[in-house]
KOLPASE-359690 format. One record per residue (C-alpha): residue number from 1; residue in three letters; chain; x, y, z. Coordinates in steps of 0.02 Angstrom, whole numbers, plus 50000, padded with zeros to 5 digits. Layout:
<sites>
NUM,Ala,A,X,Y,Z
...
</sites>
This chain:
<sites>
1,Met,A,48806,50745,51240
2,Arg,A,48945,50750,51111
3,Met,A,48965,50895,50987
4,Ser,A,48987,50877,50819
5,Thr,A,49157,50910,50730
6,Ala,A,49083,51071,50653
7,Ala,A,49014,51136,50813
8,Leu,A,49175,51093,50917
9,Leu,A,49282,51184,50808
10,Cys,A,49168,51324,50791
11,Ser,A,49165,51334,51000
12,Val,A,49363,51326,50999
13,Tyr,A,49375,51460,50870
14,Thr,A,49261,51576,50954
15,Ala,A,49284,51548,51128
16,Gly,A,49318,51697,51244
17,Ser,A,49493,51767,51285
18,Thr,A,49612,51680,51416
19,Ala,A,49753,51737,51518
20,Ala,A,49909,51755,51432
21,Phe,A,50020,51630,51430
22,Ala,A,50209,51706,51452
23,Pro,A,50333,51612,51355
24,Ala,A,50467,51504,51454
25,Leu,A,50619,51621,51501
26,Leu,A,50777,51515,51413
27,Thr,A,50959,51550,51410
28,Arg,A,51052,51430,51323
29,Arg,A,51248,51422,51303
30,Tyr,A,51347,51292,51199
31,Ser,A,51517,51242,51228
32,Ser,A,51611,51141,51081
33,Ser,A,51720,51067,51205
34,Ser,A,51597,50998,51351
35,Ser,A,51468,50965,51221
36,Thr,A,51357,51047,51347
37,Leu,A,51200,51154,51333
38,Ser,A,51161,51245,51492
39,Ala,A,50983,51308,51514
40,Thr,A,50883,51419,51648
41,Thr,A,50698,51390,51620
42,Asn,A,50539,51449,51696
43,Pro,A,50497,51301,51792
44,Leu,A,50308,51345,51790
45,Gln,A,50258,51321,51616
46,Ser,A,50320,51307,51434
47,Ile,A,50293,51411,51294
48,Phe,A,50094,51388,51316
49,Leu,A,50081,51236,51431
50,Thr,A,50062,51257,51626
51,Pro,A,50068,51086,51720
52,Glu,A,49882,51090,51719
53,Thr,A,49857,51128,51544
54,Ala,A,49983,50990,51505
55,Lys,A,49896,50869,51616
56,Ala,A,49720,50927,51530
57,Cys,A,49787,50871,51358
58,Ile,A,49853,50730,51433
59,Asp,A,49684,50670,51497
60,Ala,A,49607,50722,51335
61,Ala,A,49721,50599,51234
62,Gly,A,49708,50458,51373
63,Gly,A,49896,50474,51411
64,Thr,A,50066,50511,51326
65,Pro,A,50139,50562,51214
66,Leu,A,50050,50682,51116
67,Tyr,A,50056,50840,51018
68,Ala,A,49976,50991,51074
69,Tyr,A,49919,51147,50988
70,Ser,A,49875,51322,51047
71,Ile,A,49745,51415,50962
72,Asp,A,49809,51587,51028
73,Lys,A,49987,51538,50953
74,Leu,A,49901,51499,50795
75,Glu,A,49806,51660,50777
76,Glu,A,49949,51781,50833
77,Ala,A,50062,51678,50687
78,Ala,A,49921,51695,50558
79,Asp,A,49883,51870,50593
80,Ala,A,50061,51911,50566
81,Cys,A,50082,51839,50408
82,Leu,A,49918,51907,50341
83,Ala,A,49992,52082,50370
84,Phe,A,50142,52049,50271
85,Pro,A,50171,52205,50170
86,Asn,A,50123,52200,49986
87,Ala,A,50076,52336,49856
88,Tyr,A,49939,52253,49752
89,Gly,A,49852,52117,49859
90,Leu,A,49931,51964,49941
91,Thr,A,49879,51772,49952
92,Val,A,49960,51672,50103
93,Arg,A,49973,51498,50099
94,Tyr,A,49991,51381,50222
95,Ala,A,50130,51237,50186
96,Met,A,50011,51095,50242
97,Lys,A,50164,50987,50253
98,Ala,A,50219,51067,50422
99,Cys,A,50058,51008,50512
100,Pro,A,49931,50950,50403
101,Asn,A,49786,50893,50535
102,Ala,A,49607,50935,50467
103,Ser,A,49575,51055,50621
104,Ile,A,49733,51159,50581
105,Leu,A,49695,51158,50410
106,Lys,A,49507,51208,50451
107,Tyr,A,49554,51350,50554
108,Phe,A,49682,51430,50429
109,His,A,49531,51421,50306
110,Ser,A,49427,51513,50437
111,Lys,A,49558,51653,50430
112,Asn,A,49568,51665,50229
113,Ile,A,49731,51565,50230
114,His,A,49742,51466,50080
115,Val,A,49848,51297,50045
116,Asp,A,50011,51270,49965
117,Ala,A,50012,51069,49940
118,Ser,A,50165,50964,49901
119,Ser,A,50089,50807,49837
120,Gly,A,49924,50754,49760
121,Phe,A,49894,50654,49911
122,Glu,A,49907,50821,50009
123,Val,A,49783,50910,49893
124,Arg,A,49642,50764,49916
125,Arg,A,49676,50781,50107
126,Ala,A,49651,50982,50100
127,Met,A,49491,50949,49992
128,Asp,A,49437,50828,50126
129,Ala,A,49457,50943,50257
130,Gly,A,49331,51069,50177
131,Val,A,49467,51188,50076
132,Pro,A,49421,51231,49914
133,Ala,A,49515,51164,49773
134,Glu,A,49527,51344,49694
135,Asn,A,49619,51385,49853
136,Ile,A,49757,51245,49841
137,Ser,A,49912,51270,49754
138,Leu,A,50021,51117,49724
139,Ser,A,50193,51105,49697
140,Thr,A,50278,50937,49696
141,Gln,A,50440,50832,49659
142,Glu,A,50325,50699,49599
143,Leu,A,50182,50761,49474
144,Pro,A,50029,50641,49521
145,Glu,A,49961,50536,49387
146,Asp,A,49781,50628,49409
147,Phe,A,49866,50793,49406
148,Ala,A,49736,50845,49272
149,Ala,A,49585,50789,49356
150,Leu,A,49658,50911,49504
151,Val,A,49673,51058,49393
152,Asp,A,49516,51034,49313
153,Met,A,49442,51063,49491
154,Gly,A,49520,51219,49505
155,Val,A,49682,51171,49598
156,Lys,A,49832,51290,49534
157,Leu,A,49991,51188,49482
158,Asn,A,50160,51251,49479
159,Ala,A,50269,51140,49349
160,Cys,A,50426,51110,49454
161,Ser,A,50533,51033,49303
162,Val,A,50536,51043,49129
163,Ser,A,50456,50856,49103
164,Gln,A,50310,50917,49228
165,Leu,A,50292,51064,49109
166,Glu,A,50298,50951,48949
167,Arg,A,50169,50840,49023
168,Phe,A,50065,50965,49072
169,Gly,A,50063,51049,48887
170,Glu,A,50060,50886,48808
171,His,A,49877,50862,48907
172,Tyr,A,49815,51046,48884
173,Ala,A,49887,51077,48714
174,Gly,A,49797,51213,48610
175,Lys,A,49688,51246,48762
176,Gly,A,49759,51412,48829
177,Ala,A,49768,51313,48999
178,Lys,A,49852,51420,49141
179,Val,A,49999,51354,49239
180,Gly,A,50130,51426,49376
181,Val,A,50315,51384,49337
182,Arg,A,50425,51361,49495
183,Val,A,50601,51425,49464
184,Asn,A,50758,51383,49548
185,Pro,A,50845,51541,49568
186,Gly,A,51016,51492,49578
187,Val,A,51039,51508,49770
188,Gly,A,50968,51439,49914
189,Ser,A,50966,51462,50105
190,Gly,A,50942,51343,50244
191,Gly,A,50939,51361,50444
192,Phe,A,51076,51234,50453
193,Ser,A,51186,51298,50311
194,Ala,A,51275,51456,50279
195,Ser,A,51310,51408,50096
196,Thr,A,51200,51467,49975
197,Thr,A,51253,51349,49829
198,Gly,A,51309,51194,49915
199,Phe,A,51189,51048,49970
200,Ser,A,51092,51050,50147
201,Lys,A,50954,50970,50206
202,Thr,A,50867,51132,50232
203,Asn,A,50928,51216,50076
204,Val,A,50814,51191,49912
205,Gly,A,50890,51321,49786
206,Gly,A,51052,51324,49688
207,Pro,A,51150,51209,49594
208,Ser,A,51149,51075,49733
209,Ser,A,50964,51061,49731
210,Ser,A,50832,50974,49634
211,Phe,A,50673,51085,49667
212,Gly,A,50620,51196,49509
213,Ile,A,50662,51227,49345
214,Trp,A,50850,51300,49319
215,His,A,50843,51487,49312
216,Glu,A,50930,51488,49152
217,Leu,A,50811,51361,49050
218,Val,A,50698,51518,49093
219,Thr,A,50802,51648,49015
220,Asp,A,50889,51556,48882
221,Gly,A,50704,51516,48811
222,Thr,A,50684,51335,48842
223,Val,A,50537,51363,48945
224,Pro,A,50458,51500,48828
225,Asp,A,50475,51393,48687
226,Ile,A,50374,51246,48784
227,Val,A,50246,51377,48831
228,Glu,A,50227,51432,48658
229,Arg,A,50215,51257,48590
230,Tyr,A,50079,51192,48674
231,Gly,A,49979,51370,48691
232,Leu,A,49987,51379,48872
233,Glu,A,49980,51546,48988
234,Val,A,50100,51575,49125
235,Glu,A,50008,51656,49263
236,Arg,A,50119,51625,49409
237,Ile,A,50309,51606,49454
238,His,A,50350,51531,49598
239,Thr,A,50521,51527,49703
240,His,A,50575,51437,49862
241,Ile,A,50744,51432,49928
242,Gly,A,50747,51341,50099
243,Ser,A,50679,51326,50267
244,Gly,A,50752,51438,50403
245,Ser,A,50816,51543,50256
246,Asp,A,50929,51698,50298
247,Pro,A,50823,51852,50285
248,Glu,A,50925,51949,50184
249,Ile,A,50968,51810,50056
250,Trp,A,50770,51774,50048
251,Gln,A,50750,51962,50020
252,Gln,A,50879,51970,49868
253,Val,A,50799,51811,49799
254,Ala,A,50629,51887,49828
255,Thr,A,50672,52041,49720
256,Lys,A,50770,51942,49578
257,Ser,A,50627,51823,49556
258,Leu,A,50531,51980,49490
259,Ser,A,50654,51967,49337
260,Phe,A,50580,51792,49289
261,Cys,A,50403,51882,49283
262,Lys,A,50461,51983,49140
263,Val,A,50489,51845,49030
264,Phe,A,50316,51800,49032
265,Pro,A,50183,51959,48994
266,Thr,A,50045,51840,49053
267,Val,A,50100,51825,49243
268,Lys,A,49988,51904,49368
269,Thr,A,50060,51820,49529
270,Met,A,50230,51806,49609
271,Asn,A,50253,51674,49726
272,Leu,A,50391,51707,49848
273,Gly,A,50392,51546,49925
274,Gly,A,50409,51538,50122
275,Gly,A,50558,51477,50244
276,Tyr,A,50559,51622,50375
277,Lys,A,50660,51586,50530
278,Val,A,50564,51541,50695
279,Gly,A,50680,51578,50855
280,Arg,A,50629,51426,50951
281,Asn,A,50764,51460,51083
282,Lys,A,50819,51612,51175
283,Gly,A,50954,51702,51078
284,Glu,A,50878,51641,50910
285,Val,A,50795,51782,50810
286,Thr,A,50626,51765,50730
287,Thr,A,50602,51838,50550
288,Asp,A,50537,52011,50568
289,Leu,A,50402,51978,50423
290,Gln,A,50368,52186,50421
291,Lys,A,50553,52223,50399
292,Ile,A,50585,52102,50253
293,Gly,A,50434,52119,50166
294,Lys,A,50425,52304,50145
295,Pro,A,50583,52324,50016
296,Val,A,50502,52182,49915
297,Ala,A,50324,52268,49910
298,Asp,A,50416,52421,49848
299,Ala,A,50507,52300,49732
300,Phe,A,50335,52253,49655
301,Lys,A,50273,52434,49638
302,Lys,A,50439,52468,49540
303,Phe,A,50402,52319,49436
304,Ala,A,50230,52402,49392
305,Glu,A,50299,52558,49350
306,Lys,A,50426,52472,49237
307,Glu,A,50324,52347,49141
308,Gly,A,50142,52406,49183
309,Arg,A,50085,52259,49262
310,Glu,A,50023,52259,49452
311,Leu,A,50071,52094,49531
312,Gln,A,49992,51992,49664
313,Met,A,50104,51926,49798
314,Glu,A,50093,51753,49872
315,Ile,A,50184,51673,50028
316,Glu,A,50188,51512,50088
317,Pro,A,50232,51504,50266
318,Gly,A,50232,51332,50353
319,Thr,A,50355,51339,50508
320,Tyr,A,50316,51511,50542
321,Leu,A,50135,51484,50557
322,Val,A,50135,51334,50670
323,Ala,A,50311,51289,50751
324,Met,A,50279,51379,50916
325,Ala,A,50096,51338,50924
326,Gly,A,50145,51159,50949
327,Ala,A,50224,51052,51082
328,Leu,A,50268,50866,51112
329,Val,A,50200,50804,51272
330,Ser,A,50294,50655,51351
331,Lys,A,50331,50567,51515
332,Val,A,50485,50523,51581
333,Gln,A,50481,50327,51595
334,Asp,A,50661,50306,51638
335,Lys,A,50816,50375,51707
336,Val,A,50992,50300,51703
337,His,A,51164,50352,51733
338,Thr,A,51346,50306,51677
339,Thr,A,51519,50363,51762
340,Gly,A,51694,50383,51705
341,Glu,A,51745,50495,51550
342,Asn,A,51597,50553,51448
343,Ser,A,51473,50492,51576
344,His,A,51291,50570,51573
345,Thr,A,51132,50559,51665
346,Phe,A,50994,50513,51540
347,Leu,A,50825,50546,51524
348,Lys,A,50711,50422,51441
349,Leu,A,50550,50474,51360
350,Asp,A,50407,50374,51311
351,Ala,A,50407,50479,51147
352,Gly,A,50563,50490,51025
353,Met,A,50614,50504,50848
354,Thr,A,50431,50414,50807
355,Asp,A,50374,50603,50851
356,Val,A,50498,50734,50847
357,Leu,A,50629,50682,50700
358,Arg,A,50726,50854,50693
359,Pro,A,50837,50823,50824
360,Ser,A,50908,50667,50747
361,Leu,A,50869,50727,50562
362,Tyr,A,50950,50908,50569
363,Gly,A,51033,50932,50746
364,Ala,A,50876,51043,50781
365,Val,A,50878,51106,50963
366,His,A,50703,51130,51041
367,Pro,A,50659,51210,51221
368,Ile,A,50630,51085,51354
369,Thr,A,50537,51102,51508
370,Ile,A,50499,50981,51647
371,Leu,A,50333,50981,51728
372,Pro,A,50290,50874,51885
373,Gly,A,50191,50726,51840
374,Ser,A,50038,50774,51962
375,Gly,A,50014,50929,51842
376,Asn,A,49997,51036,51996
377,Ser,A,50108,51185,51992
378,Ala,A,50128,51184,52179
379,Asp,A,50251,51029,52153
380,Val,A,50369,51110,52042
381,Gly,A,50525,51105,52121
382,Asp,A,50692,51221,52103
383,Glu,A,50828,51106,52099
384,Thr,A,50908,51076,51923
385,Glu,A,51032,50947,51844
386,Ser,A,51118,50924,51667
387,Val,A,51050,50785,51575
388,Val,A,51047,50708,51400
389,Val,A,50863,50667,51346
390,Val,A,50841,50505,51222
391,Gly,A,50681,50426,51156
392,His,A,50607,50260,51172
393,Cys,A,50677,50192,51009
394,Cys,A,50800,50053,51007
395,Glu,A,50901,50166,50892
396,Ser,A,51060,50246,50945
397,Gly,A,51007,50403,50842
398,Asp,A,50847,50431,50937
399,Leu,A,50934,50584,51030
400,Met,A,50827,50738,51084
401,Thr,A,50965,50839,51143
402,Pro,A,51103,50846,51006
403,Ala,A,51219,50971,50993
404,Pro,A,51165,51135,50879
405,Gly,A,51171,51079,50703
406,Glu,A,51255,50923,50740
407,Pro,A,51150,50769,50747
408,Glu,A,51287,50636,50780
409,Gln,A,51336,50742,50945
410,Leu,A,51259,50735,51105
411,Ala,A,51237,50883,51203
412,Glu,A,51172,50900,51403
413,Gln,A,51037,51031,51453
414,Glu,A,51026,51087,51627
415,Leu,A,50844,51064,51655
416,Arg,A,50724,51033,51820
417,Ala,A,50797,50885,51913
418,Ala,A,50675,50758,51849
419,Ala,A,50589,50608,51929
420,Val,A,50518,50446,51835
421,Gly,A,50340,50494,51774
422,Asp,A,50351,50674,51761
423,Ile,A,50300,50782,51614
424,Leu,A,50425,50843,51492
425,Val,A,50363,50963,51358
426,Met,A,50466,50983,51192
427,Asp,A,50402,51170,51134
428,Gly,A,50423,51217,50954
429,Ser,A,50359,51051,50884
430,Gly,A,50210,51125,50795
431,Ala,A,50304,51111,50614
432,Tyr,A,50376,50943,50539
433,Cys,A,50347,50855,50692
434,Ser,A,50178,50752,50691
435,Gly,A,50189,50765,50486
436,Met,A,50363,50715,50479
437,Ser,A,50446,50567,50592
438,Thr,A,50488,50387,50590
439,Lys,A,50323,50345,50656
440,Asn,A,50279,50160,50680
441,Tyr,A,50472,50133,50700
442,Asn,A,50481,49985,50849
443,Ser,A,50283,49965,50806
444,Phe,A,50260,50125,50914
445,Pro,A,50091,50179,50877
446,Glu,A,50055,50363,50791
447,Ala,A,50039,50493,50936
448,Pro,A,49865,50579,50960
449,Glu,A,49846,50771,50943
450,Val,A,49754,50895,51052
451,Leu,A,49688,51075,51018
452,Val,A,49704,51204,51176
453,Asp,A,49575,51318,51155
454,Lys,A,49569,51508,51205
455,Ala,A,49488,51456,51369
456,Gly,A,49626,51317,51396
457,Lys,A,49528,51188,51375
458,Ala,A,49597,51032,51272
459,His,A,49506,50960,51128
460,Leu,A,49562,50788,51042
461,Ile,A,49581,50814,50870
462,Arg,A,49666,50654,50823
463,Lys,A,49641,50485,50907
464,Arg,A,49796,50373,50946
465,Gln,A,49831,50237,50817
466,Thr,A,49793,50063,50888
467,Leu,A,49934,49930,50872
468,Ser,A,49814,49828,50738
469,Gln,A,49794,49987,50626
470,Ile,A,49994,49977,50606
471,Tyr,A,49997,49823,50527
472,Glu,A,49800,49811,50459
473,Asn,A,49854,49828,50272
474,Glu,A,49977,49673,50273
475,Ile,A,49910,49533,50181
476,Ser,A,49943,49349,50240
477,Val,A,49994,49218,50109
478,Glu,A,49974,49032,50125
479,Gly,A,50075,48904,50053
480,Val,A,50238,49009,50035
481,Phe,A,50339,48952,50173
</sites>
């Protein structure tokens, strides 16, 4: 008998305990001269997938490639965020752009985690997944035409530019409407850049970033004048400096952000954004939320003593909540060799930048595990080899093993010797993979998604896209050619 979606989700979230999945033991070394990454891996499993559970996911999805997510890992990350130190109350908002699948949204909603949306479309998508409008905050580069309809339903809007604030004010003039203000604090921090003021793809603060209202426009009276002119009430200040931001810089900006709350006596909430680092590979440090949060909570207390206001805290993790709870599961569909100087052995996947774009875009390095195609742990071998892993696209940039932070430079990884038909698992693919890729390039269909419950059972939560769905919106015209 087929279960209803609600019944399935309930069974997934309340299933009994399972044996703990021990993380893969990964040791990586990078030599700029040889452009080689070496890895010693636990060949029996990846972060949360054994050969058997990987095979179960493949069976549930009807083949590879696919994305697999672990309820255990989602719960672990959610509980850590919900325990973030705070002085006068905390709201955790999931940055849904990281992985917008409805089942993920439903799970976090069941944990009383709210939503951070980056477009009007994400707002509608979250509401369609059952998230109440009042639990959604919208911070967007493009203010949607229907922003007022969303606000009237209860969505909380953060004005991210002066023109956005003007448009909001013009619509709600004289009505005392509540609004948030996103401030660019003057510095930023991103996982792939050491600069706090220069451009980086993962840095969204500072003079090289277009995100938020420049802080001087808050302190020089420009923003307060707009607020006064339209009779608005600023209820929330919002800052965010980048993905994978340096914890110390994040902490400094979080404390500085409180100064913007002094400008508006009506502010009740300080939203500190997200950007917490996640160590995907051995030797990479994951942000200690307790360590960075305590001094910030103390700063909130000092603010209350001086200003007489107890501010609520909001944080907006995306990567932290889902990165290590997800993996790309693919198959080795070919293996080729070159000879001579700069020669390599290449593993070609049935996945690629159509599924995980981060390596090609950022030079991001993901943990990789080779599992036997049989899905049987007894078939795991101990022979290893150094290989370059590439995707299936007719695109030279479809590289899955770049040099760290260098998307234009390939690197080898030492993995278990693979044969065509073996399973390749790319861990750390829960964030900014299914939701951000070059899906449909070369007309490859969008990959399905599978949720692994606490009992280790795989549930299909997104079907594989069909070929016809890729071009179903195309319109044939007659008499033009």
